[in-house]
Backbone as a printed PyTorch tensor [residue, N CA C, xyz], in Angstrom:
tensor([[[-193.1740,   12.6310,  231.7950],
         [-192.9830,   10.7160,  231.6270],
         [-191.5330,   10.6550,  230.7930]],

        [[-190.5170,   10.0970,  231.7300],
         [-189.0540,   10.0230,  230.9230],
         [-189.2040,    8.5040,  230.5690]],

        [[-188.6680,    8.2380,  229.4660],
         [-188.8980,    7.5330,  228.7280],
         [-187.0660,    6.6580,  228.5800]],

        [[-186.7830,    5.4720,  228.8790],
         [-185.5290,    5.0390,  229.0160],
         [-185.2910,    4.2840,  227.4350]],

        [[-184.4290,    4.7500,  227.0220],
         [-183.8240,    3.6770,  226.1010],
         [-184.1040,    2.1410,  226.2670]],

        [[-184.5070,    1.4800,  225.1290],
         [-184.3630,    0.1810,  225.6670],
         [-183.1380,   -0.7760,  224.8930]],

        [[-182.3500,   -1.6350,  225.7530],
         [-181.7020,   -2.4130,  225.2090],
         [-181.5190,   -3.6160,  224.9020]],

        [[-183.4970,   -3.9850,  224.7210],
         [-183.4900,   -5.7690,  224.6520],
         [-183.3820,   -6.3920,  225.6950]],

        [[-182.3090,   -6.1190,  226.6300],
         [-181.7960,   -7.4360,  227.4750],
         [-181.4020,   -6.7470,  228.5110]],

        [[-182.5550,   -6.2940,  229.2840],
         [-182.2860,   -5.9660,  230.8320],
         [-181.6440,   -4.7520,  230.5630]],

        [[-181.0340,   -4.2650,  231.9410],
         [-180.4800,   -3.1000,  231.7930],
         [-178.6240,   -3.1180,  231.6410]],

        [[-178.4190,   -2.4490,  230.5840],
         [-177.1060,   -2.6830,  230.1940],
         [-175.8310,   -1.7100,  231.0100]],

        [[-174.8950,   -1.7170,  231.0500],
         [-174.1200,   -0.1100,  231.7000],
         [-173.9820,    0.8330,  230.6520]],

        [[-173.7680,    1.5950,  231.3400],
         [-173.6790,    2.8460,  230.3830],
         [-172.3210,    2.9950,  229.8120]],

        [[-172.6080,    3.5720,  228.3680],
         [-171.3150,    3.7030,  227.3600],
         [-170.3310,    4.6390,  228.0430]],

        [[-168.9640,    3.6280,  227.9170],
         [-168.0990,    4.8720,  228.2400],
         [-167.8700,    5.7130,  227.2290]],

        [[-167.0920,    7.1060,  227.7860],
         [-167.0410,    7.8880,  226.5280],
         [-165.9900,    7.5990,  226.1590]],

        [[-165.5650,    7.6160,  224.5780],
         [-164.1540,    7.6500,  224.0190],
         [-163.9440,    8.6070,  223.4850]],

        [[-163.0300,    9.3120,  223.6440],
         [-162.8100,   10.8190,  222.9120],
         [-161.1830,   10.6210,  222.4170]],

        [[-160.5450,   11.5600,  221.6220],
         [-159.5780,   11.5310,  221.3780],
         [-158.2070,   10.7000,  222.0350]],

        [[-157.6020,   10.2450,  221.3900],
         [-156.4640,    9.4980,  222.4600],
         [-155.0850,   10.2890,  222.6820]],

        [[-154.6100,   10.4760,  223.9020],
         [-153.7960,   11.5960,  224.7040],
         [-152.5000,   11.2730,  223.9670]],

        [[-151.7730,   12.4250,  223.7390],
         [-150.5390,   12.4820,  223.6690],
         [-149.2150,   13.0220,  224.2000]],

        [[-148.6990,   12.5450,  224.0670],
         [-147.4260,   13.2940,  224.9680],
         [-146.6210,   14.6040,  224.0210]],

        [[-146.5840,   15.7360,  224.6050],
         [-146.2190,   16.8410,  224.1620],
         [-145.7390,   17.5280,  225.4660]],

        [[-144.5150,   18.2350,  224.3080],
         [-143.8420,   19.0450,  225.1810],
         [-144.1270,   20.3560,  224.8790]],

        [[-144.2650,   21.1760,  226.3960],
         [-144.3780,   22.6240,  226.5330],
         [-143.3250,   23.4360,  226.7620]],

        [[-143.1480,   24.5200,  225.7890],
         [-141.7060,   25.4340,  226.5870],
         [-142.6220,   26.6920,  227.1980]],

        [[-142.3950,   27.0220,  228.3560],
         [-143.2790,   27.6270,  228.8370],
         [-142.6250,   28.4260,  229.9570]],

        [[-142.0320,   30.0630,  229.8870],
         [-141.6000,   30.5450,  230.9450],
         [-140.1440,   30.4260,  230.7000]],

        [[-139.3250,   29.7360,  229.8240],
         [-138.2260,   29.3170,  229.1550],
         [-138.1210,   27.7100,  229.9510]],

        [[-138.5930,   27.1610,  230.3990],
         [-138.6830,   25.9610,  231.0380],
         [-139.7870,   25.0980,  229.8050]],

        [[-138.7940,   23.7810,  229.5740],
         [-139.6790,   22.8810,  228.8510],
         [-140.6520,   22.0370,  230.0140]],

        [[-141.9460,   21.6200,  229.6560],
         [-142.9640,   20.9420,  230.2600],
         [-143.3330,   19.6640,  229.6130]],

        [[-143.0570,   18.4310,  229.8920],
         [-143.5890,   17.5360,  229.4000],
         [-144.7830,   16.8030,  229.9900]],

        [[-145.4360,   16.6970,  229.0900],
         [-146.9830,   16.4780,  229.8350],
         [-147.9390,   15.4810,  228.8400]],

        [[-149.0350,   15.0790,  228.8700],
         [-149.9320,   14.1870,  228.2860],
         [-150.9510,   14.7570,  228.2200]],

        [[-151.5460,   14.7410,  226.9880],
         [-152.6780,   15.9860,  226.8900],
         [-153.7190,   15.0850,  225.7010]],

        [[-155.0700,   15.5060,  225.8670],
         [-155.9740,   15.0160,  224.4490],
         [-155.5500,   16.4100,  223.6610]],

        [[-156.0810,   16.0080,  222.5160],
         [-155.4610,   17.0090,  221.4070],
         [-156.4080,   18.4750,  221.5780]],

        [[-157.7930,   18.0500,  222.1530],
         [-158.7640,   19.0630,  222.0240],
         [-158.3780,   20.2780,  223.2640]],

        [[-157.2430,   19.7180,  223.9360],
         [-157.2650,   20.5220,  225.4030],
         [-156.7460,   22.1420,  224.9870]],

        [[-157.2350,   23.1240,  225.7560],
         [-157.0160,   24.3110,  225.2900],
         [-155.3000,   24.5410,  226.2070]],

        [[-154.7090,   25.5960,  225.5560],
         [-153.5370,   26.2370,  226.5680],
         [-153.9110,   26.7330,  228.0340]],

        [[-155.0950,   27.1670,  227.8860],
         [-155.3220,   27.7020,  229.3860],
         [-155.6780,   26.3580,  229.9190]],

        [[-156.2470,   25.5870,  229.9630],
         [-156.0280,   24.2480,  230.7560],
         [-155.1730,   23.5820,  230.7320]],

        [[-154.1910,   23.4000,  229.8340],
         [-152.8700,   22.9270,  230.2200],
         [-151.9110,   23.5610,  231.0680]],

        [[-151.9960,   24.7230,  230.9110],
         [-151.2600,   25.3080,  232.0870],
         [-152.0150,   25.5720,  233.4390]],

        [[-153.2580,   25.3200,  233.3620],
         [-153.5940,   25.5660,  234.9880],
         [-153.7480,   24.3860,  235.5810]],

        [[-154.7600,   22.9110,  234.6740],
         [-154.8960,   22.1710,  235.3620],
         [-153.5010,   20.9860,  234.7870]],

        [[-152.7070,   21.1410,  234.2680],
         [-151.4640,   20.0240,  233.8510],
         [-150.7190,   20.6760,  234.5170]],

        [[-149.8250,   21.7340,  234.3940],
         [-148.7520,   22.6340,  234.4590],
         [-149.0020,   23.3780,  236.1130]],

        [[-149.9690,   23.7350,  236.1070],
         [-150.2810,   24.1630,  237.7530],
         [-149.6800,   25.3510,  237.7450]],

        [[-150.1580,   26.3730,  236.5340],
         [-149.2170,   27.5800,  236.3120],
         [-150.7610,   28.5820,  236.4830]],

        [[-151.6350,   28.8010,  237.8590],
         [-152.6320,   29.1340,  237.9600],
         [-152.5380,   30.9700,  237.7330]],

        [[-151.5510,   31.6380,  237.1240],
         [-151.9190,   32.9910,  237.4300],
         [-152.6240,   33.0830,  236.2080]],

        [[-152.5040,   32.5390,  235.0150],
         [-153.4850,   32.9120,  233.8470],
         [-154.6820,   32.3940,  234.1440]],

        [[-155.6160,   33.6370,  234.0720],
         [-157.2500,   32.8900,  235.1250],
         [-158.1100,   32.5580,  233.5600]],

        [[-159.1690,   31.8660,  234.1840],
         [-160.2000,   31.6270,  233.3850],
         [-161.4440,   32.2830,  233.9140]],

        [[-162.0660,   33.4840,  232.5580],
         [-162.8550,   34.1050,  232.8060],
         [-164.2080,   33.7430,  232.2170]],

        [[-164.2290,   33.8930,  230.7830],
         [-165.2270,   33.5330,  230.4030],
         [-165.4350,   32.3510,  229.6580]],

        [[-164.1370,   31.5570,  228.8810],
         [-163.6160,   30.9340,  228.3900],
         [-164.1060,   30.8160,  227.0320]],

        [[-164.3850,   31.8850,  226.3750],
         [-164.9670,   31.9400,  225.4280],
         [-164.3510,   33.2110,  224.3680]],

        [[-163.1590,   33.4590,  224.7680],
         [-162.3470,   34.6430,  224.4430],
         [-162.7540,   36.0680,  224.4280]],

        [[-163.7470,   36.2490,  225.1970],
         [-164.6570,   37.5040,  225.1060],
         [-164.2560,   38.2900,  226.2130]],

        [[-162.8060,   38.1980,  226.8930],
         [-162.8000,   38.9160,  228.5000],
         [-161.4260,   39.2010,  228.6210]],

        [[-160.5510,   38.6840,  228.2840],
         [-159.0590,   38.9770,  228.0310],
         [-157.9400,   37.9520,  229.3830]],

        [[-158.8720,   37.7980,  230.3340],
         [-158.4680,   37.2470,  231.7570],
         [-157.2710,   36.1070,  231.1400]],

        [[-157.2260,   35.5760,  230.3470],
         [-156.4030,   34.2610,  229.8820],
         [-155.2440,   34.5600,  229.1890]],

        [[-155.1860,   36.0980,  228.9020],
         [-153.7360,   36.4180,  227.6420],
         [-152.5190,   36.1730,  228.1950]],

        [[-152.2610,   35.3580,  227.3650],
         [-150.6060,   35.1430,  227.6720],
         [-149.7880,   35.4800,  226.2500]],

        [[-148.3560,   35.2250,  226.1260],
         [-147.7020,   35.4040,  224.7290],
         [-147.5700,   34.5030,  224.3400]],

        [[-147.5440,   33.9550,  223.0090],
         [-146.7670,   32.8560,  222.0610],
         [-145.9220,   33.5740,  221.4610]],

        [[-144.4200,   33.2460,  221.1160],
         [-143.2680,   33.6560,  220.4300],
         [-143.5770,   35.4000,  220.3300]],

        [[-143.6110,   35.8190,  221.9120],
         [-143.8160,   37.1450,  221.5850],
         [-145.0620,   37.8400,  221.4960]],

        [[-146.1250,   37.1430,  221.2910],
         [-147.2100,   37.8740,  220.9090],
         [-148.6920,   37.1340,  221.7260]],

        [[-149.7180,   38.5780,  221.9490],
         [-150.4390,   37.7400,  222.6990],
         [-151.7880,   37.1080,  222.3410]],

        [[-152.2980,   36.0560,  222.8300],
         [-152.9220,   35.3060,  222.7040],
         [-153.8180,   35.0140,  223.5850]],

        [[-155.3790,   34.9260,  223.5520],
         [-155.8800,   34.0940,  224.1640],
         [-155.8250,   32.0410,  224.2810]],

        [[-155.1310,   32.0670,  225.7500],
         [-155.0300,   30.9180,  225.8030],
         [-156.0950,   30.0410,  225.9020]],

        [[-157.5130,   30.5820,  226.0910],
         [-158.8180,   29.6430,  225.9930],
         [-159.3040,   29.3730,  224.9020]],

        [[-158.5380,   30.0490,  223.8880],
         [-159.3680,   29.6160,  222.2970],
         [-157.8940,   29.0680,  221.4940]],

        [[-157.1260,   29.0880,  221.7730],
         [-155.8060,   28.1770,  221.7030],
         [-155.3670,   26.6610,  222.0730]],

        [[-155.4570,   25.6860,  221.1310],
         [-155.0390,   24.4830,  221.8250],
         [-153.7600,   24.7750,  222.0430]],

        [[-153.4440,   23.7740,  223.4210],
         [-151.7920,   23.5840,  223.6120],
         [-151.1100,   23.0340,  222.5640]],

        [[-151.9060,   22.0600,  221.8030],
         [-150.9540,   21.5640,  220.6590],
         [-150.3230,   22.5480,  219.7190]],

        [[-150.8620,   23.4350,  219.8070],
         [-150.8400,   24.6030,  218.4140],
         [-149.6360,   25.3470,  219.0120]],

        [[-149.4410,   25.4000,  220.4200],
         [-148.2070,   25.9460,  221.1520],
         [-146.5760,   25.5260,  221.1510]],

        [[-146.8070,   23.8820,  220.6500],
         [-145.8300,   22.7730,  220.6390],
         [-144.7470,   23.6100,  219.9280]],

        [[-143.4640,   23.3560,  220.6070],
         [-142.2390,   23.9550,  219.7090],
         [-142.1670,   25.2330,  219.6610]],

        [[-143.2170,   26.2040,  220.6530],
         [-143.4070,   27.7540,  220.7490],
         [-142.7400,   28.1280,  221.9880]],

        [[-142.7160,   29.3210,  222.2480],
         [-142.2970,   29.7750,  223.2570],
         [-143.4910,   30.5360,  224.1260]],

        [[-144.1830,   29.9720,  225.0160],
         [-145.0920,   30.5380,  225.5510],
         [-144.6270,   31.4490,  227.1700]],

        [[-145.1450,   32.1570,  227.2510],
         [-144.7690,   33.2530,  228.3140],
         [-146.1370,   33.4610,  228.8690]],

        [[-146.2080,   32.8880,  230.4770],
         [-147.1730,   33.7060,  231.4280],
         [-147.2800,   34.7260,  232.4480]],

        [[-147.8240,   34.6450,  232.8440],
         [-147.7770,   36.0080,  234.1820],
         [-146.8450,   35.4570,  234.9230]],

        [[-146.5360,   34.7050,  235.3270],
         [-145.2340,   33.8640,  235.9420],
         [-144.1230,   34.2040,  235.5290]],

        [[-144.0650,   34.5300,  234.1110],
         [-142.2640,   34.5480,  233.4580],
         [-142.2300,   35.9450,  233.3470]],

        [[-142.9880,   36.7600,  233.8980],
         [-142.8300,   38.3690,  232.9230],
         [-141.5670,   39.2930,  233.9770]],

        [[-141.4760,   38.7020,  235.4990],
         [-140.6910,   39.1840,  236.1110],
         [-139.5300,   38.9320,  236.5390]],

        [[-138.3050,   39.5230,  236.0720],
         [-136.7390,   39.0440,  236.3030],
         [-136.6210,   39.0140,  237.7050]],

        [[-136.5710,   37.4420,  238.0300],
         [-136.5690,   36.8090,  239.6580],
         [-137.2990,   37.7710,  240.6190]],

        [[-136.9750,   38.2690,  241.7210],
         [-137.5430,   38.8600,  242.5250],
         [-137.7900,   40.5460,  241.9910]],

        [[-137.1880,   41.2690,  240.9350],
         [-137.8800,   42.2830,  240.5670],
         [-139.0360,   42.1710,  239.5750]],

        [[-139.6910,   42.8820,  239.8570],
         [-141.1370,   43.0530,  239.0320],
         [-140.7720,   43.4620,  237.6380]],

        [[-141.8800,   43.0010,  236.8400],
         [-141.5440,   44.0840,  235.4550],
         [-142.2740,   45.3130,  235.6760]],

        [[-141.5530,   46.2720,  235.1720],
         [-141.9920,   47.5940,  235.2100],
         [-143.8410,   47.5980,  235.2620]],

        [[-144.6060,   47.3280,  234.1670],
         [-145.4540,   47.3460,  234.2500],
         [-146.2530,   46.5020,  235.4690]],

        [[-145.8030,   45.6530,  235.9660],
         [-146.1240,   44.8890,  237.3500],
         [-146.1140,   46.3520,  238.3110]],

        [[-145.1310,   46.8740,  238.6560],
         [-144.9830,   47.8460,  239.5510],
         [-145.4660,   49.0920,  239.3860]],

        [[-146.2230,   49.4450,  237.7030],
         [-146.8800,   50.3030,  237.5060],
         [-148.3400,   50.0130,  238.4370]],

        [[-148.8390,   48.7840,  237.7800],
         [-150.0060,   48.6430,  238.2790],
         [-150.3310,   48.5730,  239.5760]],

        [[-149.4080,   48.5540,  240.8970],
         [-149.4900,   48.4260,  242.1790],
         [-149.1310,   49.7110,  242.6590]],

        [[-148.7770,   50.7730,  241.7410],
         [-148.2270,   51.8850,  241.8820],
         [-149.9050,   52.5900,  241.8100]],

        [[-150.9040,   52.4370,  240.9010],
         [-151.4020,   53.0280,  240.4930],
         [-152.8070,   52.3370,  240.8190]],

        [[-152.7520,   51.2270,  241.5380],
         [-153.9950,   50.5270,  242.2950],
         [-154.5990,   50.1310,  240.5660]],

        [[-153.9870,   49.6260,  239.7930],
         [-154.6900,   49.2920,  238.6630],
         [-155.6520,   47.9270,  238.9140]],

        [[-156.2810,   47.5480,  240.0480],
         [-157.0220,   46.5580,  239.9680],
         [-157.7290,   46.5170,  241.3130]],

        [[-159.0270,   45.8190,  241.5140],
         [-159.8670,   46.1240,  242.7500],
         [-159.8720,   44.4550,  243.1750]],

        [[-160.5100,   43.3380,  242.3620],
         [-160.5870,   42.0310,  243.0840],
         [-159.0130,   41.4200,  242.4380]],

        [[-158.5790,   41.8030,  241.5590],
         [-157.4030,   41.3360,  240.8640],
         [-157.2930,   40.3250,  239.6540]],

        [[-159.0700,   40.0300,  239.6410],
         [-158.8490,   38.5360,  238.5770],
         [-158.4080,   38.5960,  237.2520]],

        [[-158.4930,   39.9160,  236.8240],
         [-158.4480,   40.3990,  235.6920],
         [-156.6520,   41.0640,  235.5340]],

        [[-156.1360,   41.0140,  236.8080],
         [-154.9170,   41.7670,  236.7650],
         [-153.8060,   41.1450,  235.8990]],

        [[-153.7410,   39.6610,  236.0190],
         [-152.6240,   38.6750,  234.7770],
         [-153.0720,   39.0910,  233.8250]],

        [[-154.0340,   38.8600,  233.2440],
         [-154.2560,   39.6630,  232.0250],
         [-154.4130,   40.5690,  231.1920]],

        [[-155.1190,   41.5770,  232.0370],
         [-154.6610,   42.9490,  231.9960],
         [-152.9000,   43.7500,  231.9540]],

        [[-152.0890,   42.9280,  232.9030],
         [-150.5750,   43.1660,  232.5600],
         [-149.8680,   42.6650,  231.1620]],

        [[-150.2070,   41.2280,  230.9920],
         [-149.9420,   40.7190,  229.5820],
         [-150.3300,   41.5020,  228.7550]],

        [[-151.3210,   42.0000,  228.3350],
         [-151.6480,   42.8520,  227.3090],
         [-151.0780,   44.2580,  227.3610]],

        [[-151.2750,   44.8600,  228.5210],
         [-150.3470,   46.0740,  228.6060],
         [-148.7240,   46.1530,  228.2670]],

        [[-148.2950,   45.4080,  228.5700],
         [-146.8820,   45.2660,  228.1550],
         [-146.9660,   45.1550,  226.8300]],

        [[-147.3800,   44.3890,  226.3360],
         [-147.2290,   44.3360,  224.8560],
         [-148.1410,   45.4460,  224.1500]],

        [[-148.9860,   45.8680,  224.7870],
         [-149.3720,   47.2200,  224.2570],
         [-148.5560,   48.5060,  224.0770]],

        [[-147.3770,   48.5630,  225.2610],
         [-146.4860,   49.3430,  225.2630],
         [-145.7710,   49.1200,  223.9990]],

        [[-145.0590,   47.7500,  224.0870],
         [-143.8970,   47.1820,  223.0470],
         [-144.4240,   47.5520,  221.5370]],

        [[-145.6910,   47.0980,  221.5460],
         [-146.2660,   47.4340,  219.9500],
         [-146.4140,   48.6740,  219.7460]],

        [[-145.9440,   49.8560,  220.8300],
         [-146.0300,   51.2930,  220.2690],
         [-147.4300,   51.7210,  220.3570]],

        [[-148.4670,   51.1830,  220.9550],
         [-150.2120,   51.5840,  220.9380],
         [-150.1990,   52.2940,  222.6040]],

        [[-149.3000,   52.8870,  222.8900],
         [-149.6510,   53.5340,  224.2890],
         [-149.3250,   54.7470,  224.2830]],

        [[-149.6210,   55.6380,  223.4520],
         [-149.5470,   56.9150,  223.6320],
         [-150.1740,   57.9640,  224.0510]],

        [[-151.2950,   57.5850,  224.0680],
         [-152.6650,   58.3980,  224.8860],
         [-153.3580,   57.2900,  225.3690]],

        [[-154.4130,   57.9490,  226.2960],
         [-154.8600,   57.5700,  226.8700],
         [-156.2400,   56.6720,  226.0470]],

        [[-156.7290,   57.3530,  225.1850],
         [-157.5460,   56.9240,  223.9750],
         [-157.0580,   55.5230,  223.4870]],

        [[-155.9010,   55.7100,  223.0080],
         [-155.4540,   54.8010,  222.4400],
         [-154.9790,   53.6070,  223.2140]],

        [[-154.7700,   53.7540,  224.4730],
         [-154.4900,   52.2810,  225.5600],
         [-155.7750,   51.9540,  225.8370]],

        [[-156.7560,   52.5940,  225.5490],
         [-158.2710,   51.9690,  225.9610],
         [-158.4930,   51.3070,  224.9230]],

        [[-158.4870,   51.6420,  223.7570],
         [-158.6420,   50.9910,  222.1750],
         [-157.8730,   49.4840,  222.3490]],

        [[-156.7060,   49.8320,  222.6380],
         [-155.6470,   48.6830,  222.0270],
         [-155.9830,   47.7850,  223.5710]],

        [[-156.5040,   48.0220,  224.6390],
         [-156.5650,   47.2530,  225.6530],
         [-157.7670,   46.6010,  226.0900]],

        [[-158.9470,   46.7100,  224.6000],
         [-160.3990,   46.7500,  224.5870],
         [-160.4640,   45.3590,  224.9040]],

        [[-159.9740,   44.4410,  224.3830],
         [-160.1370,   42.9620,  224.6160],
         [-160.0340,   42.7220,  225.9540]],

        [[-159.5530,   43.2950,  226.6530],
         [-159.4680,   42.7930,  228.3340],
         [-160.2490,   44.0200,  229.2460]],

        [[-161.3750,   42.6050,  230.0650],
         [-162.6780,   43.2830,  230.7330],
         [-161.9980,   43.2410,  231.9520]],

        [[-162.5700,   44.2850,  232.7960],
         [-162.3930,   44.4290,  234.2970],
         [-163.6570,   44.5320,  234.7690]],

        [[-164.1450,   43.4590,  235.2660],
         [-165.3020,   43.7440,  236.1160],
         [-165.8900,   44.6380,  237.1840]],

        [[-164.6990,   45.0510,  237.6530],
         [-164.6690,   45.8460,  238.9490],
         [-164.6480,   47.2060,  238.5350]],

        [[-164.3980,   47.6850,  237.0650],
         [-164.3560,   48.8070,  235.8830],
         [-163.3430,   49.8000,  236.5220]],

        [[-162.2510,   48.8960,  237.1890],
         [-160.9260,   49.7610,  237.3300],
         [-160.3040,   50.5420,  236.0490]],

        [[-160.8850,   50.5460,  235.0320],
         [-160.3560,   51.0400,  233.8860],
         [-159.3820,   52.1990,  234.1040]],

        [[-159.6450,   53.0100,  234.7950],
         [-159.1790,   54.6430,  234.6920],
         [-157.8130,   54.0600,  235.2420]],

        [[-157.7980,   53.6060,  236.6940],
         [-156.2470,   53.2570,  236.9550],
         [-155.6720,   52.2780,  236.0980]],

        [[-156.2680,   51.1740,  235.4650],
         [-155.3460,   50.2960,  234.5430],
         [-154.6510,   51.4680,  233.4060]],

        [[-155.6570,   52.5510,  233.2630],
         [-154.8900,   53.4700,  231.8640],
         [-153.6960,   54.1080,  232.4620]],

        [[-153.8990,   54.5520,  233.8210],
         [-152.9520,   54.9480,  234.4660],
         [-151.7380,   54.4760,  234.4240]],

        [[-152.0440,   52.8120,  235.1250],
         [-150.5670,   51.9890,  235.2490],
         [-149.9220,   51.5270,  233.8060]],

        [[-150.9490,   51.5980,  232.3630],
         [-150.2510,   51.3630,  231.4030],
         [-149.3190,   52.7570,  231.4980]],

        [[-149.5890,   53.8470,  231.3810],
         [-148.5940,   54.9720,  231.1240],
         [-147.8760,   54.8780,  232.0290]],

        [[-147.9630,   54.9430,  233.3220],
         [-146.9270,   54.7740,  234.0480],
         [-145.7720,   53.5180,  233.5010]],

        [[-146.1630,   52.3800,  233.1060],
         [-145.6140,   51.2260,  232.9150],
         [-144.9330,   51.6220,  231.8300]],

        [[-145.3120,   52.3200,  230.6770],
         [-144.7010,   52.6690,  229.3360],
         [-143.4030,   53.7070,  229.9530]],

        [[-143.5920,   54.4890,  230.7000],
         [-142.6440,   55.6580,  231.0810],
         [-141.4290,   54.5690,  231.5470]],

        [[-142.0030,   54.0210,  232.3780],
         [-140.6540,   53.1290,  233.5410],
         [-139.8960,   52.1230,  232.3130]],

        [[-140.8360,   51.6900,  231.5530],
         [-140.1260,   50.6630,  230.5400],
         [-139.4290,   51.4770,  229.6100]],

        [[-139.7920,   52.8160,  229.2810],
         [-138.3300,   53.7790,  228.6320],
         [-137.6110,   54.1860,  229.3400]],

        [[-137.6490,   54.6190,  230.1340],
         [-136.4460,   55.1010,  231.2550],
         [-135.4490,   53.7890,  230.7720]],

        [[-136.1350,   52.4500,  231.8430],
         [-134.9930,   51.1070,  231.6230],
         [-134.5960,   51.1860,  230.4750]],

        [[-134.9440,   51.4390,  229.1810],
         [-134.3410,   51.0160,  228.0220],
         [-133.5710,   52.2450,  227.5810]],

        [[-133.4860,   53.3940,  228.5220],
         [-132.8960,   54.7620,  228.1640],
         [-133.1170,   55.7470,  227.2040]],

        [[-134.6180,   55.5740,  227.0550],
         [-135.1590,   56.5410,  226.2770],
         [-135.6090,   57.5830,  227.1620]],

        [[-136.1340,   57.6360,  227.8360],
         [-136.1370,   58.5980,  228.7950],
         [-135.3110,   58.7270,  229.9450]],

        [[-135.0200,   60.3740,  230.0900],
         [-134.1240,   60.2620,  231.8030],
         [-135.1310,   59.8240,  232.9220]]])
């Protein structure tokens, strides 16, 4: 039996949801300023995908457990689903759309292609964003170290061996590009 709340005067229209006021914000993403109006509780992930239409960053679990939404803020990897968009205001956000140099793919992107470091491809943007930082942070010395430092990025297809190969290939290509390896 369903009981309807009594209003005392017949049926009243449903109460309208009142949330926090929207505010104008500027997000600097991939070197470009984007002006948008957001509710203060909007995640960076939703701002990127729904407001700025940058859909390369994926929504996996939306709870910070899978790494599909990995982006960089001020050159540090973060989970966009756990970061409020307003917390990124005045900071540099980089998404997967911003790692290539024009038409030239980043060495890690190239390495993912060469090593077939993806199957369905859904987690690939987050994997690549983490892999680049894993190398830059100096945590790509061995496959076990790579596995540890990439453990926040889940691949439901279990392409982990190929992902580790891609990180190694990207590491070596980045070192060659920087003149550290012949």
